[in-house]
OpenMM code with the backbone's topology and positions (N, CA, C; nanometers):
from openmm import Vec3, app, unit

residues = "LEU LYS ALA TYR LEU ASP PRO VAL LEU VAL SER VAL GLY ARG GLU GLY LEU LEU THR ILE GLU VAL THR ASN ARG GLY GLY GLU ALA ALA LYS ASN VAL GLN LEU ARG VAL GLU LEU PRO ARG ASP LYS VAL GLU GLN ARG GLU VAL SER PRO GLN PHE THR ALA ALA ALA ASN GLU VAL VAL PHE ARG THR VAL ALA ILE PRO ALA LYS ARG THR GLU THR PHE THR VAL THR TYR ARG ALA VAL GLN PRO GLY GLN ALA TRP PHE ARG ILE LYS LEU THR ALA ASP ALA LEU GLY ASP VAL PRO VAL THR LYS GLU GLN ALA VAL GLU ILE GLY ARG".split()
positions = [
    Vec3(-7.6487, -2.5105, -4.2790),
    Vec3(-7.5803, -2.4844, -4.4157),
    Vec3(-7.6053, -2.6007, -4.4688),
    Vec3(-7.7103, -2.5582, -4.6007),
    Vec3(-7.7540, -2.6484, -4.6653),
    Vec3(-7.6958, -2.6474, -4.8452),
    Vec3(-7.6477, -2.6946, -4.9591),
    Vec3(-7.6249, -2.6508, -5.0450),
    Vec3(-7.6503, -2.7990, -5.1401),
    Vec3(-7.6856, -2.7665, -5.3027),
    Vec3(-7.7573, -2.8032, -5.3875),
    Vec3(-7.7133, -2.7843, -5.5153),
    Vec3(-7.6605, -2.8529, -5.6075),
    Vec3(-7.6365, -2.8457, -5.7188),
    Vec3(-7.7583, -2.9009, -5.8454),
    Vec3(-7.7925, -2.8699, -5.9530),
    Vec3(-7.9093, -2.8867, -6.0033),
    Vec3(-7.8424, -2.8829, -6.1793),
    Vec3(-7.8177, -2.9126, -6.2292),
    Vec3(-7.8203, -3.0126, -6.2545),
    Vec3(-7.6693, -3.0839, -6.1662),
    Vec3(-7.6463, -3.2230, -6.1419),
    Vec3(-7.5296, -3.2599, -6.0498),
    Vec3(-7.4292, -3.3110, -6.1683),
    Vec3(-7.4950, -3.3236, -6.2876),
    Vec3(-7.4065, -3.3108, -6.4544),
    Vec3(-7.4522, -3.2541, -6.5159),
    Vec3(-7.4028, -3.1994, -6.6053),
    Vec3(-7.3879, -3.0716, -6.6658),
    Vec3(-7.3188, -3.0612, -6.7966),
    Vec3(-7.3187, -3.0050, -6.9203),
    Vec3(-7.2790, -3.0364, -7.0350),
    Vec3(-7.2134, -2.8940, -7.0480),
    Vec3(-7.0618, -2.8994, -7.0893),
    Vec3(-6.9935, -2.7559, -7.1445),
    Vec3(-7.0955, -2.6923, -7.2390),
    Vec3(-7.1352, -2.5560, -7.2186),
    Vec3(-7.2224, -2.4726, -7.2791),
    Vec3(-7.3315, -2.4446, -7.2314),
    Vec3(-7.3856, -2.4928, -7.1255),
    Vec3(-7.5294, -2.5359, -7.0264),
    Vec3(-7.5212, -2.4753, -6.9372),
    Vec3(-7.6174, -2.4119, -6.8499),
    Vec3(-7.5919, -2.3525, -6.7286),
    Vec3(-7.6153, -2.4445, -6.6258),
    Vec3(-7.5935, -2.4121, -6.5078),
    Vec3(-7.6535, -2.4872, -6.3648),
    Vec3(-7.6642, -2.4076, -6.2838),
    Vec3(-7.7224, -2.4490, -6.1150),
    Vec3(-7.7245, -2.3587, -6.0413),
    Vec3(-7.7249, -2.4246, -5.9094),
    Vec3(-7.6372, -2.2883, -5.8527),
    Vec3(-7.5651, -2.4168, -5.6798),
    Vec3(-7.6914, -2.2913, -5.5970),
    Vec3(-7.7576, -2.3900, -5.5024),
    Vec3(-7.8373, -2.2939, -5.4422),
    Vec3(-7.8209, -2.3520, -5.2851),
    Vec3(-7.7457, -2.2340, -5.2311),
    Vec3(-7.7809, -2.2100, -5.0521),
    Vec3(-7.8530, -2.2092, -4.9514),
    Vec3(-7.8931, -2.3169, -4.8765),
    Vec3(-7.9673, -2.2358, -4.7887),
    Vec3(-7.9290, -2.2688, -4.6437),
    Vec3(-7.9293, -2.1016, -4.5601),
    Vec3(-7.8802, -2.0736, -4.4274),
    Vec3(-7.9779, -2.0497, -4.3412),
    Vec3(-7.9850, -2.1244, -4.2614),
    Vec3(-8.0795, -2.1202, -4.1571),
    Vec3(-8.0187, -2.1183, -3.9911),
    Vec3(-8.1084, -2.0348, -3.9306),
    Vec3(-8.0735, -1.9831, -3.7885),
    Vec3(-8.2271, -2.0471, -3.7164),
    Vec3(-8.1572, -2.1316, -3.6564),
    Vec3(-8.2058, -2.2326, -3.5372),
    Vec3(-8.2005, -2.1869, -3.4382),
    Vec3(-8.1783, -2.0853, -3.3748),
    Vec3(-8.1662, -1.9923, -3.2727),
    Vec3(-8.2801, -1.9448, -3.2486),
    Vec3(-8.2809, -1.9003, -3.1235),
    Vec3(-8.3849, -1.8432, -3.0284),
    Vec3(-8.3711, -1.6357, -3.0761),
    Vec3(-8.2587, -1.6264, -3.1248),
    Vec3(-8.2502, -1.4759, -3.1624),
    Vec3(-8.1929, -1.5023, -3.2775),
    Vec3(-8.2031, -1.3721, -3.3448),
    Vec3(-8.1908, -1.3345, -3.5011),
    Vec3(-7.9769, -1.3322, -3.4921),
    Vec3(-7.9472, -1.4049, -3.6042),
    Vec3(-7.7979, -1.4121, -3.6092),
    Vec3(-7.7157, -1.3079, -3.7162),
    Vec3(-7.6117, -1.2607, -3.6701),
    Vec3(-7.5913, -1.1050, -3.6947),
    Vec3(-7.4265, -1.1280, -3.7815),
    Vec3(-7.4738, -1.0487, -3.8803),
    Vec3(-7.3338, -1.0363, -3.9155),
    Vec3(-7.2876, -1.2087, -4.0061),
    Vec3(-7.4296, -1.2267, -4.0893),
    Vec3(-7.4019, -1.3659, -4.1675),
    Vec3(-7.3605, -1.3533, -4.2982),
    Vec3(-7.2337, -1.3912, -4.3140),
    Vec3(-7.1722, -1.3513, -4.4100),
    Vec3(-7.1205, -1.4897, -4.5067),
    Vec3(-7.1935, -1.5147, -4.6422),
    Vec3(-7.1648, -1.5907, -4.7157),
    Vec3(-7.0557, -1.6040, -4.8424),
    Vec3(-6.9415, -1.6983, -4.8540),
    Vec3(-6.8509, -1.7052, -4.9686),
    Vec3(-6.8673, -1.7952, -5.0481),
    Vec3(-6.8548, -1.7877, -5.1850),
    Vec3(-6.8583, -1.8963, -5.2523),
    Vec3(-6.7305, -1.9108, -5.3397),
    Vec3(-6.6231, -1.9541, -5.3079),
    Vec3(-6.5315, -1.9645, -5.4186),
    Vec3(-6.5254, -2.0668, -5.5776),
    Vec3(-6.5676, -1.9951, -5.6791),
    Vec3(-6.5820, -2.0819, -5.7832),
    Vec3(-6.4550, -2.1613, -5.8643),
    Vec3(-6.5203, -2.2621, -5.9635),
    Vec3(-6.3743, -2.2804, -6.0101),
    Vec3(-6.3522, -2.2538, -6.1512),
    Vec3(-6.3177, -2.1285, -6.1389),
    Vec3(-6.3059, -2.0783, -6.2150),
    Vec3(-6.2322, -2.1350, -6.4041),
    Vec3(-6.1948, -2.2508, -6.3271),
    Vec3(-6.1119, -2.2538, -6.4901),
    Vec3(-6.2226, -2.3739, -6.5383),
    Vec3(-6.3679, -2.4540, -6.4662),
    Vec3(-6.4289, -2.5169, -6.5209),
    Vec3(-6.5646, -2.4332, -6.5708),
    Vec3(-6.6228, -2.2915, -6.4760),
    Vec3(-6.7478, -2.3013, -6.4748),
    Vec3(-6.7341, -2.0847, -6.4777),
    Vec3(-6.8259, -2.0564, -6.5324),
    Vec3(-6.8164, -1.8854, -6.5379),
    Vec3(-6.9571, -1.8485, -6.4920),
    Vec3(-6.9528, -1.7251, -6.3711),
    Vec3(-7.0459, -1.6768, -6.3181),
    Vec3(-7.1402, -1.5918, -6.3978),
    Vec3(-7.2971, -1.6619, -6.4056),
    Vec3(-7.3740, -1.5857, -6.5122),
    Vec3(-7.4793, -1.4776, -6.3691),
    Vec3(-7.5349, -1.5124, -6.2730),
    Vec3(-7.6662, -1.4844, -6.2668),
    Vec3(-7.6005, -1.4988, -6.0703),
    Vec3(-7.6271, -1.3824, -5.9385),
    Vec3(-7.6340, -1.4705, -5.8202),
    Vec3(-7.7514, -1.3601, -5.7771),
    Vec3(-7.7992, -1.4242, -5.6863),
    Vec3(-7.9094, -1.3321, -5.5729),
    Vec3(-7.9120, -1.3652, -5.4229),
    Vec3(-7.9137, -1.2929, -5.3664),
    Vec3(-7.9581, -1.1640, -5.3245),
    Vec3(-7.8404, -1.0979, -5.3607),
    Vec3(-7.7858, -0.9675, -5.3147),
    Vec3(-7.6733, -0.8970, -5.3598),
    Vec3(-7.5133, -0.9410, -5.3370),
    Vec3(-7.4681, -0.9089, -5.4118),
    Vec3(-7.3095, -0.9668, -5.3888),
    Vec3(-7.2313, -0.8622, -5.4447),
    Vec3(-7.0766, -0.9278, -5.4145),
    Vec3(-6.9526, -0.8080, -5.4864),
    Vec3(-6.8591, -0.9420, -5.5612),
    Vec3(-6.8147, -0.9483, -5.6441),
    Vec3(-6.7188, -1.0487, -5.6712),
    Vec3(-6.5874, -1.0180, -5.6686),
    Vec3(-6.5070, -1.1194, -5.6186),
    Vec3(-6.3788, -1.0802, -5.6334),
    Vec3(-6.2809, -1.1977, -5.6465),
    Vec3(-6.1851, -1.1576, -5.7065),
    Vec3(-6.1441, -1.2250, -5.8037),
    Vec3(-6.2086, -1.4422, -5.8425),
    Vec3(-6.1777, -1.5278, -5.7562),
    Vec3(-6.2650, -1.6115, -5.7991),
    Vec3(-6.3733, -1.7068, -5.6748),
    Vec3(-6.3961, -1.5461, -5.6222),
    Vec3(-6.5439, -1.6017, -5.5345),
    Vec3(-6.6451, -1.4819, -5.5318),
    Vec3(-6.7690, -1.5545, -5.4935),
    Vec3(-6.8576, -1.4490, -5.5317),
    Vec3(-6.8490, -1.4274, -5.3702),
    Vec3(-6.8892, -1.3012, -5.2972),
    Vec3(-6.9222, -1.2796, -5.1915),
    Vec3(-7.0807, -1.2060, -5.1284),
    Vec3(-7.1563, -1.2616, -5.0851),
    Vec3(-7.2806, -1.2333, -5.1026),
    Vec3(-7.2664, -1.1186, -4.9773),
    Vec3(-7.3931, -1.0144, -4.9793),
    Vec3(-7.4408, -0.9152, -4.9176),
    Vec3(-7.3724, -0.9712, -4.7042),
    Vec3(-7.3931, -0.8957, -4.6580),
    Vec3(-7.3526, -0.9206, -4.5264),
    Vec3(-7.5025, -0.9213, -4.4988),
    Vec3(-7.5782, -1.0053, -4.3974),
    Vec3(-7.7282, -1.0048, -4.3515),
    Vec3(-7.7647, -1.0507, -4.2308),
    Vec3(-7.8390, -0.9882, -4.1502),
    Vec3(-7.8737, -1.0612, -3.9920),
    Vec3(-8.0370, -1.2094, -4.0496),
    Vec3(-8.0429, -1.3001, -3.9756),
    Vec3(-8.0936, -1.3842, -4.0356),
    Vec3(-8.2086, -1.4165, -3.9274),
    Vec3(-8.3182, -1.3503, -3.9005),
    Vec3(-8.4192, -1.3759, -3.7696),
    Vec3(-8.4171, -1.5062, -3.7392),
    Vec3(-8.4414, -1.5020, -3.5791),
    Vec3(-8.4672, -1.6662, -3.5428),
    Vec3(-8.5830, -1.7543, -3.6323),
    Vec3(-8.5046, -1.9016, -3.6334),
    Vec3(-8.6066, -1.9153, -3.7014),
    Vec3(-8.6372, -1.9521, -3.8338),
    Vec3(-8.5453, -1.8765, -3.9332),
    Vec3(-8.5588, -1.8586, -4.0326),
    Vec3(-8.4794, -1.8945, -4.1427),
    Vec3(-8.5061, -1.8783, -4.2529),
    Vec3(-8.4149, -1.9499, -4.3477),
    Vec3(-8.3762, -1.8365, -4.5054),
    Vec3(-8.2745, -1.8417, -4.4898),
    Vec3(-8.1896, -1.7243, -4.5790),
    Vec3(-8.1776, -1.7602, -4.7389),
    Vec3(-8.2043, -1.7725, -4.8815),
    Vec3(-8.1421, -1.8525, -4.9836),
    Vec3(-8.0816, -1.7719, -5.0793),
    Vec3(-7.9404, -1.8239, -5.0902),
    Vec3(-7.9187, -1.7629, -5.2221),
    Vec3(-7.8610, -1.8327, -5.2945),
    Vec3(-7.8166, -1.8051, -5.4493),
    Vec3(-7.8234, -1.8708, -5.5504),
    Vec3(-7.6791, -1.7994, -5.6625),
    Vec3(-7.6349, -1.9130, -5.7071),
    Vec3(-7.5442, -1.8988, -5.8097),
    Vec3(-7.5781, -1.9533, -5.9253),
    Vec3(-7.6192, -1.8680, -6.0514),
    Vec3(-7.6167, -1.9360, -6.1933),
    Vec3(-7.5036, -1.9589, -6.2440),
    Vec3(-7.4231, -2.0624, -6.2965),
    Vec3(-7.3193, -2.0482, -6.3706),
    Vec3(-7.3216, -2.1011, -6.5117),
    Vec3(-7.2666, -2.1138, -6.6181),
    Vec3(-7.2331, -2.1649, -6.7365),
    Vec3(-7.1073, -2.3010, -6.7613),
    Vec3(-7.1139, -2.4061, -6.7415),
    Vec3(-7.0092, -2.4897, -6.7990),
    Vec3(-6.9387, -2.4552, -6.8474),
    Vec3(-6.7954, -2.4616, -6.8975),
    Vec3(-6.6915, -2.4400, -6.9753),
    Vec3(-6.6163, -2.5090, -6.9965),
    Vec3(-6.5618, -2.6260, -6.8856),
    Vec3(-6.4476, -2.6902, -6.9541),
    Vec3(-6.4542, -2.8335, -6.8297),
    Vec3(-6.4783, -2.9280, -6.9504),
    Vec3(-6.5014, -3.0564, -6.8897),
    Vec3(-6.4485, -3.1005, -6.7306),
    Vec3(-6.5170, -3.1701, -6.6846),
    Vec3(-6.3996, -3.2695, -6.5500),
    Vec3(-6.5242, -3.1755, -6.4120),
    Vec3(-6.4545, -3.2744, -6.3087),
    Vec3(-6.5328, -3.1780, -6.1716),
    Vec3(-6.5004, -3.1031, -6.1185),
    Vec3(-6.5879, -3.0095, -6.1058),
    Vec3(-6.5642, -2.8859, -6.0626),
    Vec3(-6.6510, -2.8523, -5.9582),
    Vec3(-6.5361, -2.7826, -5.8768),
    Vec3(-6.5749, -2.7935, -5.7037),
    Vec3(-6.6306, -2.6593, -5.6573),
    Vec3(-6.7451, -2.6175, -5.5662),
    Vec3(-6.7744, -2.4802, -5.5384),
    Vec3(-6.7199, -2.5231, -5.3482),
    Vec3(-6.6473, -2.4131, -5.3275),
    Vec3(-6.6271, -2.4320, -5.2034),
    Vec3(-6.7142, -2.3202, -5.1032),
    Vec3(-6.7812, -2.3606, -5.0172),
    Vec3(-6.8447, -2.2225, -4.9906),
    Vec3(-6.8052, -2.2189, -4.8422),
    Vec3(-6.7998, -2.0886, -4.7695),
    Vec3(-6.7449, -2.0402, -4.6213),
    Vec3(-6.8881, -1.9649, -4.5782),
    Vec3(-6.9142, -2.0050, -4.4310),
    Vec3(-7.0219, -1.8979, -4.3861),
    Vec3(-6.9432, -1.8604, -4.2691),
    Vec3(-6.9732, -1.7096, -4.2001),
    Vec3(-6.8971, -1.6657, -4.1102),
    Vec3(-7.0287, -1.5794, -4.0475),
    Vec3(-7.0284, -1.6051, -3.8985),
    Vec3(-7.1382, -1.5247, -3.8301),
    Vec3(-7.1045, -1.4733, -3.7168),
    Vec3(-7.1510, -1.3802, -3.6436),
    Vec3(-7.0998, -1.3397, -3.5217),
    Vec3(-7.1078, -1.4669, -3.3754),
    Vec3(-7.2253, -1.5431, -3.4000),
    Vec3(-7.2218, -1.6150, -3.3012),
    Vec3(-7.1492, -1.7538, -3.3543),
    Vec3(-7.1081, -1.7419, -3.4463),
    Vec3(-6.9526, -1.8699, -3.5339),
    Vec3(-6.8223, -1.8409, -3.4536),
    Vec3(-6.7948, -1.7472, -3.4053),
    Vec3(-6.6883, -1.6861, -3.3529),
    Vec3(-6.5341, -1.6943, -3.4618),
    Vec3(-6.4557, -1.7417, -3.4422),
    Vec3(-6.3337, -1.7483, -3.5419),
    Vec3(-6.3538, -1.8707, -3.6135),
    Vec3(-6.4472, -1.9536, -3.5879),
    Vec3(-6.4960, -2.0802, -3.6765),
    Vec3(-6.5512, -2.1134, -3.7994),
    Vec3(-6.5598, -2.0449, -3.9101),
    Vec3(-6.6316, -2.0635, -4.0450),
    Vec3(-6.6802, -2.2120, -4.0534),
    Vec3(-6.8471, -2.2055, -4.0958),
    Vec3(-6.8817, -2.3359, -4.1802),
    Vec3(-6.8404, -2.3317, -4.2933),
    Vec3(-6.7966, -2.4509, -4.3261),
    Vec3(-6.7391, -2.4682, -4.4415),
    Vec3(-6.7946, -2.6121, -4.4974),
    Vec3(-6.8223, -2.6104, -4.6655),
    Vec3(-6.8831, -2.7479, -4.7077),
    Vec3(-6.8472, -2.6984, -4.8464),
    Vec3(-6.8447, -2.8354, -4.9147),
    Vec3(-6.7873, -2.8675, -5.0523),
    Vec3(-6.8579, -2.9165, -5.1573),
    Vec3(-6.9158, -2.8721, -5.2875),
    Vec3(-7.0340, -2.9810, -5.3411),
    Vec3(-6.9433, -2.9663, -5.4715),
    Vec3(-6.9790, -3.0571, -5.5353),
    Vec3(-6.8708, -3.0783, -5.6931),
    Vec3(-6.9752, -3.0949, -5.7978),
    Vec3(-7.0226, -3.0849, -5.9068),
    Vec3(-7.0538, -3.0526, -6.0569),
    Vec3(-6.9549, -3.1712, -6.1522),
    Vec3(-7.0265, -3.2409, -6.1646),
    Vec3(-6.9692, -3.3418, -6.3197),
    Vec3(-6.9883, -3.2276, -6.4259),
    Vec3(-6.9205, -3.1744, -6.4919),
    Vec3(-6.9238, -3.1399, -6.5923),
    Vec3(-6.8326, -3.2338, -6.7682),
    Vec3(-6.9570, -3.2622, -6.8393),
    Vec3(-6.9209, -3.3084, -6.9309),
    Vec3(-6.9543, -3.2448, -7.0779),
    Vec3(-6.8956, -3.3164, -7.1855),
    Vec3(-6.8541, -3.2401, -7.2880),
    Vec3(-6.9970, -3.2384, -7.3763),
] * unit.nanometer
topology = app.Topology()
chain = topology.addChain("A")
for resn in residues:
    res = topology.addResidue(resn, chain)
    for name in ("N", "CA", "C"):
        topology.addAtom(name, app.Element.getBySymbol(name[0]), res)
């Protein structure tokens, strides 16, 4: 699980991009892969999301997918900064192969005036 913010410093009113790459390094397809991103709604508003997703309160929930062996799936969230400060995006990945232990990651962007 890799996550990138571009840019890492964004001004209020400007857009930024969160890109998340999920790689299956195994020899078999990863089944029931689900990615959730908790958005810091006090700091940003969601603009565009890819691929398919549903919105739930302060989360973007991407459609559940299977990722073939040795392949990477890319997910993106475009957001607009609305309030200065540090904005933390909390990412949670679940999949059959992970059992009851999700993979989590946090990424922060600095929002300036």
